Phi, psi and omega in degrees: 000146184270147178275129181254134173240129178253118182262125183234100177291139184226134172220110182054055184245026183296335181287335188247348189298321181300314180290322178299315181296320179297318180293318181290322177296323180298313180289326180294314179295324178296314182294324177292316180297327179280354180076021181273334179224163182282157180291346179276003179298157188206156173256127180245115175269131181251107179279111184271060177065042182297150179261353178258206184267024182305313183295322178297320178295318179298316179298319179297315179297325179294323179289333184277338184217138177288347181270004184238132175224168182220151176230129180246118176281155186293334177199178178290113183256354182099152186303313183297320178291325178294317176299314181297320178302318178292314182300320186271351185256335188272159172276180176122142176283329178236138180231126178244132174254137182207144179286161186274357189274001178066016176282329176280134184288113181293340178296339179290345179300320178299317179292325178296318180294322176299316179295324178294319179295340177273001173119357181281135176271335178226132178235120182266132170275119185238133179293138176290322180204180179240041183296332182276353180273157171288163180300320181296314181294322179296317181292314181294325178295318179296319178296320181300310181293323178294320180296315179300319179297318180293331180275000177086015179273127182275098177235157177269122184300133179063024175252134177255253180232026176264102184206160172249137176228137176282169178299325178298318179291323179296317179297325177291323179297331179298336181284345177268103192253016182292150179278325180280099190265135169214085189298330180296334177263333182285316185300316177299336179293340180300318171086001178290168179301131183226164177212174186234138173240123181269144179211162179262124181274131182260179177286161179293134184291315182198169178078188183249151178296139178267007178233071172291181185304316183299316180291325179294319178295322179296318178296319180297315179295321177298319180296318181294310187280340179275332189248355185216143175256011180302319177302325176292321176293329176300323178299316179296314180297319179298319178300318179295317181296316180297322178299315180293320179295324179296321178295315179297318179297320179296317178296321179295316180297318178296319180297315179297320182292323186274327190246358178226171176250017186263000185286134171269117187306120173083348187287303185297318184288347182251307188287311184300312178298326180296312179297314184294306183292324179298314179296317180296319181296317179298317179299313183293320178296322178297316179295314178298321179298324178298317179289324176296323177298321179291321176298319178302315179295319181293319183294325179294332175056041176289151179298144183280340175201153176231125180268118182279315178199167177215161178227154181088224184291151178290153181262169172295152178276092181254084178049055180060039177061034175246145180313143188317128177275159176277000000 
């Protein structure tokens, strides 16, 4: 039987952790009783620098059950880094990542393991619908996935970070060492056999969402600029278009000047090109600057996460528990 590790990133989740732990223990004990996973399987909570009592709750849960362990990051590193810290630090033949808010159906874990036993190295949890979302969030999510698809980014539609990965897939993920993380786009790049399990997403059990509009927009922009160079090509295409428009504008100004009496001396030939070219230049510099900023982060090669302490089961030896070095 294979050992299962469930990675649960947490940031200020003390209100929901007790219920989350009860739900995960229930499915874990069921799978062990059914002989689908080994008794050494475990739940790993990753405290992403919480400001409330999340770590104290994790330590308490770890003392109460041998199936619960905890990882405390040195500071808030962000959701994607917290997920990665768990994926790369825990033991287990199978590793599942799931959020702590109980919106993802834990019952889908059983279906994921079945799909894995049928040969899949990666199993994606995909929402059946977005009935629990607001109209605005539903619309923006659809636009987001459509935009990524148009930009050539390989993502699974309506999939977040609820997935199962085998140890083989985890070892392959270690080879992706970029600092600018977008796991929804990175994992499909591995290319191993994958499958999809659909589930119904419920409302948040307690606490506040950790993905308000600002964070969602930030994640969307991170996904676009981390996984696609189409915006840079847009700069090139824009330059060509502006060049052609400038020629047409010049011809138009010359035509008005030579064949009509309506020309205001010097206005069209001066003001319009300044506005047009100025706006385009600012846009292009901004896009190029975003990519230069990402190169700057990559070149510095700072660790993607730092583990301050852990409780429960021992972790893998990852360069003294520091995010993968180059």
